[in-house]
N, C-alpha and C positions, 0 to 999 in steps of 0.2 A: 504494500500500500504506500501511496505517496503521502506527503504531509497533508493533513486534513484541513485545508483552508476553505472557509465558507465563501460562497459567491452570493451576495445579498441582492439578487434580482430574480423575480419570478420568470422573466423572459429568458434570462441566462440559464436558468435551471433546465430548460428544455422539457418542461412538463406541459403537455398540451392542455388547452382549455376547450372543452367540447360542449356545444349546445345540443341538448337532446330533443329539442322541439321537432325537428324533421322526423325523428324516430317515433315520438309520441303521437304526432299528427298523421303519420303514414305517408309523408311526402317524399322521404328518402331514407327509409329504415335501413337498407343494406349499406348505404354510404356511411351513415353514422356508426353502424355496427363495425364496419371494417376499420374506420378511424379509431374507434374504441379499442379494438383488438390490436391495432398497430401500436398504440400508446402503451398497452400492457406488455407487449413484447419488447419494446425498446426501453421503457422506463419502469414499468410496474405501477406507475401512478398516473392519474389523470384528474383534472379538475372539471366538474360538470356544472353547467347552467341549464336553464330551460327544463328543469326537473319536474315542475308543476306543483311543488309543495308550497303552500302559502307562507309567506314570511312571518305572519302573525302566529302560526303554530310553532315555528322555530323559536321566536322571541319569547313566547310565553313559557316554553320549556326551559329556556335559558334563565329567565327571571326566577322561576320557582326553584330550579336546581341551585342557583346562586344563593337563594334564601335559605336552603337547607345547609349549605356549607357555612353560612353565617351563624348557625346555632352554636351554643356552647358544646365543647367536646363531649361532656357527659350525656347530652341529649342525642348526639350523633351515635355514640357508642351503644345506645339502646337497640340499634338495628345491626349490630355486628353478628355475623354467623359464626358458630364454632368451626364449621368446615369451610375454610376459605376457598378450597378447590371447587366448591359448588358455584363460586363466582356470583355470589348474591350478597345484598346488603351493603353495609358501610365498610370500607377498607381504609383504615387510618394510615397516616404517614408512618413508615417504618416497617411494613410487612411485605413489601413487594420490591423485587429487583428483576425487571424483565430481561436485562442483559445476561442474567444467569442462564437463560435458555440457550445461549450461545457459548456457554462455558466460561464467561467472564467472571472474575472475582472482583466485584465492585460494590460500593455501598448501596443501601436502599434508595429507591427513587423518592424524589421530593414532591410527592403528590398524594392526594387522598381521593377516594372515589365512592360513588354510590351506584350499585349495579343491580340490574333487573334482567330476568330471563323470561322469554315467552310471554310477554305481556298480552298478546292476543288472546290468551286463554282466560283472562280475567273478566269478571262481570263489572262493568263500569259503575253500576249502581251500588256496589258495596262501599262501606265507609273506608276511609283511608286510615288504617291502623292495624298493626299486627301482621300475622302470616296469612297470605291469601291461600285459600284451600285448593285452588285450581293450579296455580303456578308455583307455590312455595315461596314466592317473593316476600321479603320483609319490608313492611311499609312503616315509616315514621308517622307519628301523629301530626307533626309540624314539618314544614309550613303548610297551611291550608292551600288546597288547589294543586299540590304537587302531583298527586295521582292522576287527576284529570288531564293535566298538562302533558305528562309523560305518556299516558295512554294514547293521546291524540298524536303525539310526535312519533311514537312507535308504530302506530297504524299507518302513518304516511310513509315511514321508511320501509315497512314491510312491502308496501306496494312498489316502492322504488327498487327494492331488492329484486322483485320479479322482472321489472324492466331491465335491470342490469343483467340478469341471467338470460333473458331473451336476446339481448344484444350480444352477449358473450357467445351464445350458441351459434348465432349467425356468423359471428367473426371467426369461429372455428369450423365453419362449413358443416354444422350440425343442424337438424331441424330446430326451429325457433323454440319449441317447447321442450327440448331435450332434457334440460336440467330440472324442470319443475317437479317431476316425481321425486327426485332426490331431496327436494326442499319441503315436500308436503308434510303438513302437521308440525313444522319446525319454524319457530320464530327466531328473532335475533337476540343478541345480548346487548342491552343498552347500558352504556357506562357514561355517567357524568363524571368528568375528571377535573378536579380543582387543583391548580398550581398556585399556592398562596404566595404572598410576598415573602421574600427570603430575608428574615430579620437577622439571621446568622449566616455568615459566609459558608457556602458548602465546603465539605471536606474534599480533598483531592480525589478526582475521579467520579464525584457525585453529580448527577444531573437530575433535572426534573423528571425525565423518563429516559432510561438508558438505551443504548443502541440495541435494536432488536428487529426481527421481522414478525409480522402477525401470524397467527396460528392456523386460521381457518380459511374461509372463502373471501368474499369481498369485505373490506372495511369501508364504512361510510362515515367520514369525519366532517363535523362542522366546527370550525375553529374561529376564535376572535383574533384581533390584531395586536394584542398586548405583547410587549417585548418578551423575548425568551420563548421561541416557538419551535415549530416543526422543521426539521432538516432531513433531507434524503441523501443517501450516499450514492453518488453518481458513478457511472462506468469509468469516468476519468479519475476517480479516486478523490473526489472533493465532497465535502458536506455542503449541500445546497439549501438555502432558505426557501421554504414554501410559504409565500405570503398569503394572507387572507384575502380572498376575492369576494366582493359583495354578492349576496344571494347565491352562493355556490357551495358545493360539497367537494371534498377531496376523496377520491376513490383509490384504493390500492389493493393489491393481490396478496392473499395470505399463503402460508406454506402449503396447506392442503390443496388449495386451488392450483398453485404452481405445480405441485406433484401430479395432480390430475391431468394437467396439460403436458406432462413430460418436460417441464421447465420451459415450455414455449412462452408462457407468461411468467414474468419475473416477480418473485417475492423479494422486495428490495429492503435493505437495511435502512432504518430511520431512527430518529431520536427526538427528544424535546430538550432543548438546551436551556441553561440558566440565563436569566436576564443580566445585563451589565449592572454593576453596583450603583451606577449613576441613575438607573431607572427605578430605584427603590421608591415605593409610594405610588407607582403607576404600572406595576408589572404583574399584578394579579391576573391570572389567566383561567379561563373555563372552556373546556371542550366537551362536546357531545359526540361520543363514539359509538357506532353501531356495528357490531361484529356479526357477520353472517356465516353460516356453515350448513352443510347437508345434515339430514337426520342423523342422530347418534348411531343408529343401526345400519346406516348405509355403508356399503363397501366401495372404496374409492380405488379405481385402477385406471391405468392409462387410457385416455379417450381414443377411439378408433382413428380419428383424423389427426392425431398427434404422434403417430408411430408409423414406421414402415421398415423395410428390410435394412435400410441404412441407418435408421434411428429407432432401434427397438426400445421397449419400455425400460426406464431406468430404475423403477421402484416396484417393489412387491405390493400387492393390494393391502389396504389398511382400512380398518373400521374407523369412521369419522369421529365418533364420540371418544373412543379410547385414545386416539391420536391427540386430540385437543386436550383431554384431561392430563395426559402425560406432560404436556408443555406447561400447563397451569401448575402442576405439582412442583416443577423445578423453579418457577418464578416466585413462589411464596416463601418467605423467610421469617424466622423469629416468632415472637409472640406479639399479638396486637398491642400497639402502643409502646412496647418496650424499647424498640430502636429509636422511635421519635423522641423519647425522653432523653436518650443518650445524646441526641443531636444538640440539645440545649446546653449540655455541659462540655461538648466538643470531645468527648471520649472517643477513642478509636473503635 
């Protein structure tokens, strides 16, 4: 690897920005799909506009998620799950190091998260509190309106996921609905990630979110423009800033989806960097991340259009749920809250 110097321009990053309107309206679905596939082959990332999701739904989800992270730690800890690998509930600072999935020995990530699975299973008429009987999600009592906001956001992104899978199928010369049976009865993982102001300077090697690749299918990211944001590791060996684009989502390929395509689509290394010390007071950051994946019981093996005699399958078949769970197990460290307390005293 070369020296990892950031290039602070969206255009320089070479990450395409794609308007989905011609696909959604049927005026040029194949053209959009092929451009989508080309971006995933070259970069593994693409920024999309024209997705059809009302900005009001997104902003309401942002506002309610931010209000949750404003709560005292004791209240947030009420929705911590004992089994962190279930990827539900509140994850405090100090229990996750995503770079560990790549064998790196680095400190914990400087973020906290609130995580929900399969929100489409839930009855929106139920009160917001406790364990949902259909999804198993843990809901905090406060802030009011959080559940309604996130259910609306999740429903919109579930529809967007289907659009992405249809585009992806056409890009790979498969029938448009090829992937849909693999996704049937499976929702996404919605993760609200809060990167608080860094009152204490990070210890060496510590980032807001360490260098990693995602684990599953498509990741759908909505990010804000606060300092200390997403960077993608380019083919040229540079860390590239991915700037926030208005009314857009950032899409990237996860490891399982890359494996499915025989590495035709790239699962690209990325990270969330620390803000400069000069930005203290204006560097709080919130992201809404939606992770998609096939059904847990689905067997993933090389797609027929991604292999031939000169390019045979590179990977053995794998069951989707077990594959992703194995990644989550590696990323979780320590006991909830224990490492974050150490950060205040600067212990190693």
